[in-house]
C-alpha positions in Angstrom: 95.5 -88.1 71.8 98.8 -88.2 73.9 101.0 -85.2 74.5 103.6 -84.2 77.3 102.5 -80.7 77.1 98.9 -80.6 76.7 96.5 -81.1 79.7 92.9 -81.7 79.1 90.5 -80.1 81.8 88.1 -82.9 81.9 87.1 -86.1 80.2 84.6 -84.4 78.2 87.2 -82.0 76.8 89.1 -85.3 75.5 85.8 -86.2 73.8 85.7 -82.7 72.3 89.1 -83.3 70.7 88.0 -86.5 69.2 84.9 -84.8 67.8 87.0 -82.1 66.2 89.3 -84.5 64.6 86.3 -86.2 62.8 85.3 -83.0 61.7 88.6 -81.5 60.9 88.1 -81.0 57.2 85.3 -78.4 58.0 87.2 -76.8 60.9 88.6 -73.3 61.1 91.5 -72.9 63.3 91.9 -69.4 64.9 94.9 -68.4 66.9 96.0 -65.3 68.8 99.5 -63.9 67.9 101.3 -62.6 71.1 101.6 -65.4 73.6 100.2 -68.2 71.2 102.2 -68.0 68.1 104.8 -65.6 69.5 106.5 -65.7 72.8 105.7 -62.7 75.1 108.8 -60.2 75.0 109.6 -57.0 76.9 109.5 -54.9 73.4 106.4 -55.8 71.6 107.8 -54.5 68.3 110.3 -57.5 68.6 107.7 -60.2 69.1 108.7 -62.5 66.2 106.6 -65.4 65.4 107.8 -68.9 66.9 110.5 -70.3 64.5 108.6 -73.6 64.1 105.2 -72.0 63.5 105.4 -71.3 59.9 106.0 -75.2 59.2 103.3 -76.1 61.6 100.7 -73.9 60.0 101.4 -75.0 56.5 101.1 -78.7 57.4 97.9 -77.9 59.4 96.3 -76.1 56.3 96.5 -79.4 54.5 93.9 -80.9 56.8 91.6 -77.9 57.9 89.2 -75.7 56.1 91.0 -72.4 57.0 93.5 -70.7 59.3 93.1 -67.3 61.1 95.4 -65.2 63.2 93.1 -63.0 65.5 95.1 -60.6 67.3 95.0 -57.2 69.1 98.1 -55.9 67.0 97.4 -54.0 63.8 97.2 -56.4 61.0 100.2 -55.1 59.1 102.3 -55.4 62.1 101.2 -59.1 62.7 101.9 -59.7 59.0 105.5 -58.4 59.3 106.4 -59.8 62.6 105.1 -63.4 61.5 106.0 -63.1 57.8 102.3 -64.2 57.4 102.0 -62.9 53.8 104.8 -65.6 52.9 102.9 -68.3 55.0 99.6 -67.4 53.3 101.3 -68.1 49.9 102.3 -71.6 51.1 99.0 -72.3 52.7 97.4 -71.2 49.3 99.4 -74.2 47.8 97.0 -76.4 49.6 94.2 -74.4 48.1 93.2 -72.9 51.5 93.2 -69.5 52.9 94.9 -67.5 55.6 93.2 -64.6 57.4 94.5 -62.1 59.7 92.0 -60.2 61.9 93.8 -57.2 63.4 93.1 -54.7 66.3 90.4 -57.2 67.7 88.6 -57.6 64.2 88.6 -54.1 63.3 91.1 -54.7 60.4 91.3 -57.8 58.3 93.6 -59.3 55.6 93.5 -62.5 53.7 96.0 -64.4 51.6 93.7 -64.2 48.5 92.9 -60.5 48.7 96.2 -59.3 50.1 95.2 -56.0 51.3 94.4 -54.7 54.9 90.9 -53.3 55.1 90.8 -50.9 58.0 88.2 -48.2 59.3 89.3 -44.6 60.4 90.7 -44.3 64.0 87.9 -43.9 66.7 86.5 -40.6 67.6 88.1 -39.5 70.8 91.3 -41.2 70.5 93.5 -38.3 69.7 92.1 -36.3 72.7 92.8 -39.4 74.8 96.4 -39.4 73.6 96.9 -35.6 74.5 95.8 -36.3 78.0 97.6 -39.7 78.4 101.0 -38.3 79.7 99.4 -36.5 82.7 97.8 -39.5 83.8 100.9 -41.6 83.6 102.7 -39.0 85.7 100.2 -38.9 88.2 100.3 -42.8 88.5 104.2 -42.7 88.8 104.3 -44.5 85.4 105.6 -41.7 83.2 108.3 -44.1 81.8 105.7 -46.7 80.6 106.0 -47.6 76.9 103.1 -46.2 74.8 102.4 -48.0 71.8 100.3 -46.1 69.0 98.4 -48.7 66.9 96.5 -46.4 64.5 93.1 -47.6 65.9 94.1 -48.0 69.6 96.7 -47.1 72.3 98.4 -49.7 74.5 100.2 -48.8 77.7 102.9 -51.3 78.5 104.1 -51.6 82.1 106.5 -54.6 81.6 109.7 -52.6 81.3 109.0 -50.6 84.5 110.8 -51.7 87.9 107.4 -52.9 89.3 105.2 -53.9 86.2 102.4 -55.3 88.3 102.2 -52.4 90.6 102.2 -49.8 87.8 99.6 -51.8 86.1 97.3 -51.6 89.2 97.9 -47.9 89.6 97.1 -47.2 85.8 94.1 -49.4 85.3 91.4 -47.2 87.1 92.5 -43.7 85.8 93.1 -45.0 82.2 89.5 -46.5 82.3 88.1 -43.4 83.6 89.9 -41.3 80.9 88.9 -43.8 78.2 85.2 -43.6 79.1 85.3 -39.8 79.0 86.5 -40.1 75.4 84.1 -42.8 74.3 86.4 -45.5 74.5 87.0 -48.8 76.0 89.6 -50.4 78.1 91.1 -54.1 77.4 93.7 -55.0 80.2 96.2 -57.6 79.4 99.6 -59.1 80.4 101.2 -55.9 81.8 99.4 -53.9 79.0 96.4 -51.7 79.1 94.9 -51.0 75.6 92.4 -48.3 75.0 90.3 -48.7 71.9 86.9 -48.2 70.3 84.0 -50.0 71.9 81.7 -52.7 70.2 84.4 -54.6 68.3 86.0 -57.8 69.9 87.4 -61.1 68.8 84.3 -62.8 69.4 82.9 -61.0 66.3 85.8 -62.3 64.3 84.9 -65.9 65.3 81.4 -65.3 64.1 82.4 -63.8 60.8 84.9 -66.8 60.2 82.1 -69.3 60.9 79.7 -67.5 58.5 82.0 -66.8 55.5 83.8 -70.3 55.6 80.6 -72.3 56.4 82.5 -74.0 59.3 81.7 -77.3 60.8 84.2 -77.1 63.5 86.2 -74.5 65.4 89.4 -74.4 67.3 90.4 -71.1 69.3 93.7 -70.6 71.1 94.2 -67.7 73.2 96.2 -66.5 76.2 94.9 -63.4 77.8 91.7 -61.5 78.8 91.2 -60.0 75.2 90.3 -63.6 74.1 87.4 -64.0 76.5 84.9 -62.9 73.9 86.3 -65.3 71.2 85.9 -68.3 73.8 82.5 -67.2 74.7 81.5 -67.1 70.9 83.1 -70.7 70.4 81.0 -71.6 73.4 77.8 -70.6 71.7 78.8 -72.6 68.6 79.3 -75.6 70.9 75.7 -75.2 72.3 74.4 -75.4 68.7 76.1 -78.8 68.2 79.3 -77.9 66.3 82.6 -79.6 67.4 84.8 -77.1 69.0 88.0 -77.0 71.2 89.1 -74.2 73.3 93.0 -73.9 73.9 94.5 -71.7 76.7 98.2 -70.8 76.1 98.9 -70.6 79.8 101.5 -68.4 81.7 102.4 -67.5 85.4 101.0 -63.9 84.4 97.6 -64.6 83.4 95.2 -67.6 84.2 91.7 -66.2 83.3 91.3 -68.5 80.1 92.2 -71.7 82.2 88.8 -72.3 83.7 87.1 -71.8 80.3 89.4 -74.0 78.2 89.4 -77.7 77.3 93.2 -77.9 76.9 95.8 -76.1 78.6 99.3 -75.8 77.1 102.5 -74.1 78.2 102.7 -71.1 75.8 103.5 -71.1 72.2 105.6 -74.5 72.2 102.5 -76.2 73.6 100.3 -74.7 70.9 102.3 -75.8 68.3 102.8 -79.3 69.7 99.0 -79.4 69.9 98.6 -78.3 66.3 101.1 -81.1 65.3 99.0 -83.7 67.1 95.9 -82.4 65.5 97.5 -82.6 62.0 98.8 -86.1 62.5 95.6 -87.4 63.9 93.5 -86.0 61.2 95.6 -88.1 58.5 
């Protein structure tokens, strides 16, 4: 494979790509939304899917077993921002299925069932939200954007004058408040998300493998919330399954670079890699 935007992290990683191409018909491709299919923007409610992603995903569906979007966003929000219900219709024309795992796997939707399955909000979330304004004021971050996600709350510092400084001031007190209410904290790119413990993207990977009888797996992520998915794919690799880990890199977050087989520059690079995979599989 030759691509201007993709950088393999080792010669072994190049071999992993070739092995995945050989097993592509049995491969599940799972992708984060923000930073992978959609560019990061100041207002998370405006994070539209990359304009070329629809065509790339539909073409990809012709060669792989299934495609999944695995995101921290609510499933309905990802569906709306990505027009993924319509993408799922066209993927269905290939006889394949599109899955959306929302809120780190707590919610799920598929292009065949076409309804979001979601649990009740976690115990303690409402009381956490009542105390949140006090913590924001104490950390001099009262103007941080608070995104209520139904099963989680995300505090965004991107719009503040000093996003990184506000993030650092908030992380410890938000973690302390979350623990007090039986919740867990997921730091991200200028965002701190608070949600119920026990569910992460690694579980979504495991579910996809079992339900799709996957013989190969590709996961593309960009942030700390994708680490468990990378680790789950690493376990599949140990069992002998062809796998590929893709980091959609940015100046804001580099945690996944050391874990990845391929490093690409943001959503443009992710789509370029998927195009190459589709072409090499044919």
